[in-house]
Each structure stands twice: as C-alpha cells, then as structure tokens.
All heavy atoms as an XYZ file, in Angstrom:
663
protein
N     174.887     68.288     91.468
C     173.653     69.023     91.233
C     172.523     68.017     91.013
O     172.696     67.002     90.347
C     173.832     69.916     89.997
C     172.639     70.766     89.700
S     173.099     71.963     88.410
C     171.496     72.427     87.910
N     171.357     68.323     91.534
C     170.215     67.413     91.433
C     169.654     67.393     90.013
O     169.639     68.408     89.324
C     169.132     67.829     92.421
N     169.202     66.230     89.588
C     168.576     66.059     88.282
C     167.210     66.757     88.298
O     166.442     66.601     89.241
C     168.406     64.562     88.000
C     167.777     64.230     86.676
C     168.705     64.432     85.486
O     169.918     64.573     85.682
O     168.207     64.457     84.366
N     166.890     67.558     87.269
C     165.583     68.220     87.244
C     164.458     67.190     87.146
O     164.644     66.089     86.626
C     165.632     69.100     86.000
C     166.722     68.539     85.164
C     167.687     67.862     86.097
N     163.308     67.549     87.654
C     162.152     66.661     87.600
C     161.566     66.687     86.188
O     161.092     67.722     85.724
C     161.106     67.118     88.615
O     159.970     66.290     88.533
N     161.635     65.555     85.506
C     161.212     65.456     84.111
C     159.805     64.853     84.044
O     159.554     63.782     84.585
C     162.194     64.573     83.306
C     163.621     65.113     83.408
C     161.751     64.446     81.849
C     163.813     66.500     82.861
N     158.901     65.569     83.363
C     157.528     65.109     83.215
C     157.445     63.891     82.294
O     156.707     62.949     82.546
C     156.664     66.260     82.676
C     155.285     65.852     82.253
C     154.326     65.514     83.200
C     154.942     65.798     80.904
C     153.051     65.127     82.810
C     153.672     65.418     80.518
C     152.731     65.086     81.469
O     151.469     64.698     81.077
N     158.221     63.916     81.180
C     158.163     62.830     80.204
C     159.405     62.885     79.324
O     160.134     63.875     79.324
C     156.903     62.978     79.336
C     156.444     61.668     78.705
O     157.157     60.657     78.825
O     155.359     61.662     78.087
N     159.636     61.819     78.581
C     160.703     61.769     77.583
C     160.040     61.606     76.222
O     159.241     60.688     76.024
C     161.668     60.619     77.862
C     162.450     60.819     79.138
C     163.532     59.771     79.353
O     163.553     58.761     78.619
O     164.356     59.985     80.251
N     160.359     62.505     75.295
C     159.683     62.573     73.993
C     160.724     62.486     72.884
O     161.754     63.162     72.925
C     158.895     63.898     73.855
C     157.945     64.116     75.046
C     158.138     63.953     72.533
C     156.845     63.097     75.176
N     160.443     61.666     71.870
C     161.319     61.560     70.698
C     161.248     62.857     69.878
O     160.173     63.455     69.741
C     160.889     60.390     69.802
C     161.023     59.034     70.459
C     162.440     58.512     70.460
O     163.267     58.959     69.649
O     162.722     57.644     71.312
N     162.378     63.273     69.324
C     162.449     64.483     68.515
C     161.397     64.476     67.402
O     160.769     65.496     67.130
C     163.852     64.644     67.919
C     164.072     65.892     67.075
C     164.037     67.136     67.944
C     165.396     65.802     66.338
N     161.187     63.325     66.780
C     160.237     63.240     65.665
C     158.799     63.542     66.095
O     157.950     63.844     65.257
C     160.309     61.867     65.006
C     159.926     60.739     65.936
C     160.302     59.364     65.407
O     161.258     59.257     64.631
O     159.612     58.413     65.790
N     158.510     63.494     67.407
C     157.173     63.802     67.896
C     156.978     65.287     68.201
O     155.856     65.719     68.462
C     156.861     62.973     69.148
C     156.778     61.485     68.842
O     156.373     61.127     67.713
O     157.140     60.677     69.711
N     158.053     66.064     68.175
C     157.951     67.504     68.371
C     157.666     68.170     67.027
O     157.957     67.607     65.970
C     159.251     68.067     68.950
C     159.426     67.953     70.461
C     159.697     66.534     70.891
C     160.538     68.866     70.946
N     157.113     69.366     67.067
C     156.860     70.146     65.855
C     157.988     71.146     65.692
O     158.308     71.889     66.623
C     155.520     70.905     65.969
O     154.476     69.955     66.163
C     155.250     71.722     64.711
N     158.614     71.146     64.490
C     159.700     72.080     64.206
C     159.155     73.273     63.441
O     158.412     73.121     62.476
C     160.808     71.396     63.396
C     161.964     72.317     63.081
C     162.704     72.905     64.096
C     162.308     72.600     61.769
C     163.767     73.750     63.824
C     163.379     73.440     61.479
C     164.097     74.012     62.504
O     165.146     74.855     62.238
N     159.523     74.481     63.882
C     159.107     75.731     63.243
C     160.353     76.365     62.628
O     161.114     77.041     63.333
C     158.467     76.669     64.270
C     157.356     76.029     65.037
N     156.062     75.985     64.572
C     157.354     75.366     66.228
C     155.304     75.340     65.457
N     156.064     74.950     66.456
N     160.609     76.135     61.319
C     161.859     76.608     60.710
C     162.037     78.124     60.749
O     163.156     78.608     60.816
C     161.794     76.086     59.275
C     160.392     75.679     59.042
C     159.767     75.423     60.372
N     160.930     78.879     60.740
C     161.047     80.340     60.742
C     161.615     80.863     62.063
O     162.227     81.925     62.104
C     159.702     81.003     60.418
C     158.589     80.732     61.418
C     157.898     79.382     61.278
O     158.166     78.645     60.305
O     157.092     79.057     62.155
N     161.434     80.107     63.151
C     161.962     80.521     64.460
C     163.013     79.548     64.986
O     163.563     79.786     66.063
C     160.831     80.613     65.499
O     160.184     79.342     65.608
C     159.820     81.682     65.121
N     163.280     78.467     64.268
C     164.171     77.364     64.678
C     163.823     76.856     66.071
O     164.689     76.541     66.873
C     165.672     77.738     64.590
O     165.991     78.728     65.558
C     166.046     78.201     63.190
N     162.519     76.753     66.331
C     162.017     76.323     67.631
C     161.261     75.005     67.485
O     160.501     74.817     66.536
C     161.062     77.397     68.170
C     160.585     77.271     69.601
C     161.736     77.517     70.578
C     159.461     78.254     69.870
N     161.524     74.096     68.412
C     160.747     72.860     68.509
C     159.729     73.037     69.619
O     160.050     73.591     70.684
C     161.656     71.672     68.861
C     162.423     71.105     67.701
C     163.700     71.550     67.410
C     161.876     70.102     66.902
C     164.415     71.018     66.345
C     162.592     69.562     65.847
C     163.850     70.018     65.577
O     164.562     69.483     64.527
N     158.489     72.568     69.386
C     157.451     72.657     70.408
C     156.745     71.315     70.563
O     156.752     70.478     69.659
C     156.403     73.727     70.057
O     155.788     73.413     68.808
C     157.015     75.124     69.991
N     156.125     71.159     71.741
C     155.355     69.960     72.044
C     154.269     70.370     73.035
O     154.546     71.136     73.967
C     156.268     68.882     72.652
C     155.590     67.554     72.848
C     155.425     66.674     71.778
C     155.106     67.181     74.092
C     154.794     65.448     71.950
C     154.477     65.950     74.271
C     154.324     65.093     73.190
O     153.697     63.876     73.361
N     153.024     69.884     72.855
C     151.937     70.305     73.745
C     152.194     69.944     75.214
O     152.605     68.833     75.532
C     150.725     69.538     73.216
C     151.083     69.125     71.829
C     152.576     68.970     71.808
N     151.947     70.902     76.082
C     152.061     70.700     77.526
C     150.652     70.469     78.086
O     149.689     71.050     77.572
C     152.683     71.941     78.167
S     152.879     71.816     79.959
N     150.518     69.662     79.129
C     149.198     69.430     79.718
C     148.521     70.711     80.220
O     147.297     70.754     80.319
C     149.467     68.486     80.894
C     150.775     67.862     80.607
C     151.545     68.830     79.766
N     149.299     71.765     80.498
C     148.709     73.013     80.991
C     148.016     73.798     79.884
O     147.331     74.773     80.151
C     149.766     73.885     81.684
S     150.822     74.826     80.567
N     148.217     73.387     78.627
C     147.606     74.086     77.499
C     148.593     74.906     76.692
O     148.279     75.347     75.593
N     149.775     75.145     77.219
C     150.818     75.874     76.492
C     151.675     74.859     75.726
O     151.224     73.752     75.457
C     151.656     76.699     77.470
C     152.357     77.888     76.805
O     152.411     77.939     75.567
O     152.877     78.747     77.542
N     152.893     75.205     75.393
C     153.796     74.344     74.631
C     155.162     74.278     75.296
O     155.701     75.306     75.719
C     154.007     74.904     73.206
C     152.760     75.070     72.380
C     152.367     73.782     71.697
O     153.212     73.031     71.238
N     151.084     73.518     71.641
N     155.731     73.066     75.382
C     157.138     72.938     75.739
C     157.925     73.528     74.576
O     157.527     73.395     73.415
C     157.535     71.471     75.908
C     156.899     70.795     77.082
C     155.830     69.933     76.917
C     157.388     71.005     78.368
C     155.255     69.283     77.992
C     156.822     70.359     79.462
C     155.745     69.501     79.277
N     159.074     74.165     74.868
C     159.873     74.790     73.820
C     161.352     74.489     74.023
O     161.843     74.477     75.150
C     159.706     76.318     73.850
C     158.297     76.795     73.631
C     158.180     78.310     73.732
O     159.129     78.979     74.202
O     157.129     78.820     73.337
N     162.040     74.276     72.898
C     163.505     74.174     72.900
C     163.988     74.597     71.523
O     163.356     74.278     70.504
C     163.997     72.753     73.277
C     165.510     72.747     73.519
C     163.575     71.717     72.256
C     166.030     71.500     74.216
N     165.074     75.349     71.474
C     165.569     75.834     70.187
C     166.483     74.802     69.532
O     167.077     73.957     70.204
C     166.356     77.151     70.345
O     167.540     76.892     71.094
C     165.516     78.231     71.007
N     166.596     74.919     68.241
C     167.508     74.061     67.487
C     168.937     74.245     67.990
O     169.676     73.277     68.148
C     167.409     74.386     65.992
C     168.361     73.662     65.061
C     168.211     72.153     65.168
C     168.146     74.116     63.627
N     169.322     75.488     68.287
C     170.676     75.742     68.768
C     170.916     75.071     70.113
O     171.995     74.526     70.359
C     170.957     77.244     68.863
C     172.406     77.555     69.141
C     173.343     77.009     68.071
O     173.142     77.246     66.884
N     174.358     76.263     68.466
N     169.913     75.087     70.998
C     170.056     74.387     72.284
C     170.324     72.900     72.054
O     171.190     72.312     72.697
C     168.803     74.544     73.144
C     168.685     75.926     73.767
O     169.698     76.651     73.833
O     167.560     76.276     74.183
N     169.593     72.293     71.137
C     169.789     70.875     70.835
C     171.187     70.637     70.271
O     171.867     69.682     70.645
C     168.715     70.375     69.868
C     167.292     70.344     70.431
C     166.286     70.107     69.313
C     167.153     69.287     71.512
N     171.627     71.518     69.361
C     172.980     71.384     68.795
C     174.052     71.535     69.867
O     175.132     70.960     69.760
C     173.195     72.428     67.694
C     172.474     72.092     66.420
C     172.865     73.018     65.292
N     172.206     72.611     64.074
C     171.644     73.443     63.221
N     171.664     74.740     63.437
N     171.059     72.973     62.134
N     173.742     72.326     70.901
C     174.686     72.534     72.006
C     174.634     71.414     73.035
O     175.308     71.475     74.060
C     174.411     73.874     72.694
C     174.774     75.068     71.824
O     175.527     74.899     70.836
O     174.288     76.180     72.124
N     173.809     70.390     72.782
C     173.748     69.247     73.679
C     172.671     69.321     74.746
O     172.538     68.421     75.560
N     171.901     70.408     74.766
C     170.793     70.524     75.716
C     169.684     69.575     75.269
O     169.417     69.437     74.078
C     170.251     71.954     75.763
C     171.240     72.975     76.252
C     171.564     72.814     77.722
O     170.675     72.406     78.488
O     172.709     73.092     78.093
N     169.009     68.944     76.224
C     167.921     68.033     75.844
C     166.665     68.247     76.691
O     165.753     67.448     76.656
C     168.376     66.571     75.919
C     168.723     66.121     77.330
O     168.790     66.970     78.247
O     168.937     64.917     77.513
N     166.604     69.346     77.438
C     165.449     69.634     78.280
C     164.637     70.777     77.666
O     165.130     71.892     77.501
C     165.873     70.022     79.718
C     166.734     68.928     80.341
C     164.646     70.335     80.576
C     166.045     67.591     80.506
N     163.380     70.485     77.323
C     162.452     71.498     76.834
C     161.576     71.922     78.009
O     161.125     71.083     78.786
C     161.591     70.949     75.696
N     161.359     73.221     78.127
C     160.571     73.741     79.243
C     159.288     74.384     78.738
O     159.212     74.848     77.604
C     161.378     74.766     80.075
C     162.579     74.116     80.709
C     161.795     75.942     79.227
N     158.300     74.401     79.604
C     157.048     75.104     79.313
C     157.157     76.488     79.948
O     157.440     76.588     81.144
C     155.853     74.343     79.883
S     154.300     75.240     79.650
N     156.917     77.553     79.175
C     157.028     78.898     79.742
C     155.891     79.257     80.703
O     155.995     80.230     81.433
C     157.014     79.808     78.506
C     156.334     79.022     77.450
C     156.645     77.571     77.743
N     154.823     78.450     80.735
C     153.665     78.777     81.576
C     153.588     77.998     82.883
O     152.840     78.371     83.775
C     152.371     78.544     80.797
O     152.307     79.421     79.696
N     154.310     76.891     82.971
C     154.257     76.090     84.206
C     155.649     75.535     84.496
O     156.603     75.863     83.808
C     153.209     74.973     84.087
S     153.655     73.627     82.978
N     155.765     74.698     85.486
C     157.086     74.209     85.891
C     157.479     72.890     85.233
O     158.537     72.347     85.534
C     157.118     74.044     87.414
O     156.143     73.089     87.805
N     156.657     72.379     84.308
C     156.954     71.085     83.698
C     158.101     71.172     82.693
O     158.284     72.191     82.024
C     155.714     70.518     83.010
C     154.558     70.132     83.924
C     153.395     69.602     83.099
C     154.982     69.106     84.958
N     158.855     70.066     82.590
C     159.952     69.937     81.637
C     159.881     68.553     81.015
O     159.425     67.606     81.660
C     161.299     70.085     82.348
C     161.539     71.434     82.941
S     163.139     71.514     83.782
C     162.669     70.946     85.401
N     160.338     68.442     79.771
C     160.443     67.138     79.120
C     161.878     66.957     78.636
O     162.586     67.931     78.369
C     159.464     66.968     77.935
C     159.683     68.037     76.870
C     158.031     66.919     78.415
C     158.897     67.820     75.582
N     162.289     65.707     78.534
C     163.593     65.388     77.943
C     163.345     65.009     76.485
O     162.479     64.193     76.181
C     164.277     64.251     78.684
C     165.580     63.815     77.990
C     166.438     62.932     78.850
N     167.165     63.800     79.784
C     167.091     63.717     81.110
N     166.343     62.813     81.682
N     167.784     64.535     81.877
N     164.111     65.611     75.589
C     164.002     65.323     74.158
C     165.037     64.253     73.823
O     166.226     64.420     74.080
C     164.235     66.590     73.310
C     164.118     66.274     71.828
C     163.258     67.694     73.717
N     164.554     63.144     73.262
C     165.429     62.036     72.875
C     165.784     62.216     71.398
O     164.887     62.253     70.535
C     164.717     60.677     73.081
C     164.157     60.569     74.498
C     165.653     59.528     72.742
C     165.170     60.686     75.597
N     167.081     62.356     71.107
C     167.498     62.590     69.724
C     168.955     62.232     69.532
O     169.716     62.127     70.492
C     167.267     64.057     69.333
C     168.229     65.022     69.978
C     169.313     65.523     69.275
C     168.063     65.418     71.298
C     170.212     66.399     69.868
C     168.949     66.290     71.909
C     170.025     66.789     71.180
N     169.334     62.067     68.288
C     170.725     61.918     67.867
C     171.091     63.201     67.119
O     170.242     63.791     66.441
C     170.884     60.722     66.918
C     170.536     59.386     67.542
C     171.566     58.934     68.566
O     172.764     59.259     68.383
O     171.168     58.276     69.533
N     172.324     63.631     67.212
C     172.749     64.874     66.558
C     172.467     64.866     65.065
O     172.095     65.887     64.484
C     174.228     65.126     66.823
N     172.575     63.700     64.415
C     172.323     63.646     62.969
C     170.831     63.701     62.631
O     170.469     63.754     61.469
C     173.000     62.430     62.331
C     172.530     61.120     62.917
O     171.771     61.100     63.881
N     172.978     60.024     62.358
N     169.950     63.691     63.648
C     168.510     63.862     63.417
C     168.146     65.331     63.210
O     167.060     65.640     62.715
C     167.692     63.353     64.615
C     167.796     61.849     64.804
O     168.106     61.146     63.822
O     167.561     61.393     65.935
N     169.033     66.248     63.601
C     168.729     67.675     63.533
C     168.830     68.180     62.098
O     169.649     67.697     61.320
C     169.700     68.452     64.425
C     169.673     68.076     65.904
C     170.778     68.824     66.648
C     168.321     68.355     66.521
N     167.988     69.157     61.739
C     168.061     69.701     60.380
C     169.392     70.412     60.152
O     169.979     70.952     61.091
C     166.893     70.688     60.309
C     166.479     70.947     61.705
C     166.949     69.793     62.538
N     169.844     70.399     58.917
C     171.077     71.089     58.574
C     170.791     72.574     58.455
O     169.651     72.990     58.251
C     171.659     70.561     57.256
O     170.673     70.713     56.232
C     172.042     69.098     57.370
N     171.836     73.370     58.565
C     171.663     74.818     58.459
C     171.374     75.193     57.016
O     171.916     74.624     56.088
C     172.919     75.531     58.953
C     173.144     75.311     60.433
C     174.216     76.226     60.992
O     174.255     77.386     60.576
O     174.978     75.760     61.822
N     170.477     76.194     56.868
C     170.106     76.667     55.537
C     171.240     77.511     54.957
O     171.851     78.310     55.665
C     168.833     77.520     55.614
C     167.607     76.755     56.072
C     167.168     75.688     55.089
O     167.244     75.925     53.864
O     166.769     74.612     55.540
N     171.515     77.379     53.661
C     172.551     78.213     53.055
C     172.112     79.672     53.015
O     170.950     79.968     52.739
C     172.694     77.637     51.634
C     171.435     76.886     51.386
C     170.926     76.447     52.725
N     173.010     80.633     53.291
C     172.635     82.046     53.344
C     172.209     82.627     52.009
O     171.494     83.607     51.960
C     173.901     82.739     53.866
C     175.004     81.783     53.613
C     174.395     80.410     53.617
N     172.620     82.029     50.883
C     172.256     82.589     49.579
C     170.800     82.342     49.214
O     170.334     82.756     48.169
C     173.175     82.071     48.470
C     173.103     80.583     48.204
C     174.130     79.783     48.998
O     174.889     80.356     49.782
O     174.159     78.562     48.825
N     170.030     81.705     50.061
C     168.620     81.424     49.798
C     167.840     82.701     49.521
O     166.947     82.730     48.693
C     168.006     80.696     50.998
C     166.543     80.364     50.828
C     165.983     79.645     52.031
O     166.667     78.773     52.589
O     164.865     79.976     52.406
N     168.184     83.819     50.193
C     167.477     85.079     50.010
C     167.675     85.631     48.603
O     166.826     86.343     48.096
C     167.967     86.093     51.032
C     167.630     85.707     52.458
C     168.218     86.683     53.468
O     168.710     87.749     53.045
O     168.178     86.372     54.659
N     168.777     85.318     47.954
C     169.088     85.870     46.638
C     168.401     85.124     45.500
O     168.416     85.581     44.366
C     170.597     85.858     46.418
N     167.753     84.014     45.769
C     167.114     83.234     44.719
C     165.990     84.050     44.090
O     165.146     84.608     44.772
C     166.565     81.898     45.284
C     165.728     81.177     44.249
C     167.702     81.037     45.773
N     166.007     84.139     42.770
C     164.938     84.832     42.060
C     165.171     86.324     41.898
O     164.371     87.004     41.279
N     166.248     86.874     42.433
C     166.520     88.304     42.291
C     167.365     88.529     41.041
O     168.247     87.757     40.728
C     167.263     88.827     43.507
C     166.439     88.804     44.769
C     167.214     89.347     45.958
O     168.396     89.646     45.853
N     166.555     89.487     47.083
N     167.056     89.623     40.345
C     167.815     89.990     39.148
C     168.962     90.904     39.587
O     168.759     91.872     40.300
C     166.921     90.718     38.121
C     167.731     91.199     36.928
C     165.805     89.794     37.693
N     170.153     90.570     39.138
C     171.334     91.365     39.464
C     171.896     91.930     38.174
O     172.193     91.191     37.244
C     172.402     90.511     40.189
C     173.648     91.321     40.480
C     171.825     89.905     41.449
N     172.032     93.261     38.138
C     172.590     93.892     36.945
C     174.111     93.888     37.036
O     174.683     94.131     38.082
C     172.084     95.337     36.820
C     170.604     95.412     36.514
C     170.151     96.831     36.300
O     170.960     97.650     35.768
O     169.017     97.126     36.650
N     174.750     93.590     35.900
C     176.203     93.540     35.839
C     176.676     94.597     34.848
O     176.204     94.630     33.716
C     176.691     92.134     35.409
C     178.205     92.112     35.328
C     176.180     91.081     36.358
N     177.590     95.463     35.293
C     178.118     96.494     34.410
C     179.065     95.872     33.400
O     179.850     95.005     33.731
C     178.869     97.549     35.224
N     178.950     96.321     32.133
C     179.784     95.734     31.079
C     181.085     96.456     30.924
O     181.321     97.521     31.297
C     179.038     95.754     29.758
C-alpha cells in the first residue's frame, strides 16, 4: 500500500490536547485544525487529518508521552453519600 502524502511531521508536545474530548489538534494552513484522538494514538495511529482539506500530518510521539487515563471515581469527588446505620 502506498504511503499517504504527509504535509509535515509535528511533535506531540506541539499539538493542543483537549481533555474533555480526548482530542489533539494542530492548526492547518487551510484555517481548520488537524485532529487525532488519544485512543488513535494509543492504538499506534500517528496520522492526524484535517476534516476540511486533504492535508495530513504525522505525529511524532512515544507511548509514554500520552496522558494516563483518568480514574472513574473523579465524578464522585465532593458528593455527600448517606449511609444507613
């Protein structure tokens, strides 16, 4: 299979991480943003695409550079729980 045409290679630290959507973005010359999800990176994918044009970038990273998963009990912080005696 042919190698996709890559516009540029960008270090992970130069992308912006959005924890609420687990999406990494980077400005595209067309005015939109290249996008790749955290899960894609964890799955070994390294190509971020722009949804508005045909450009793609390669994300340079090591697996240990990725953020760790948030613990699920985070939602319970600060909530009062009544316990029957």
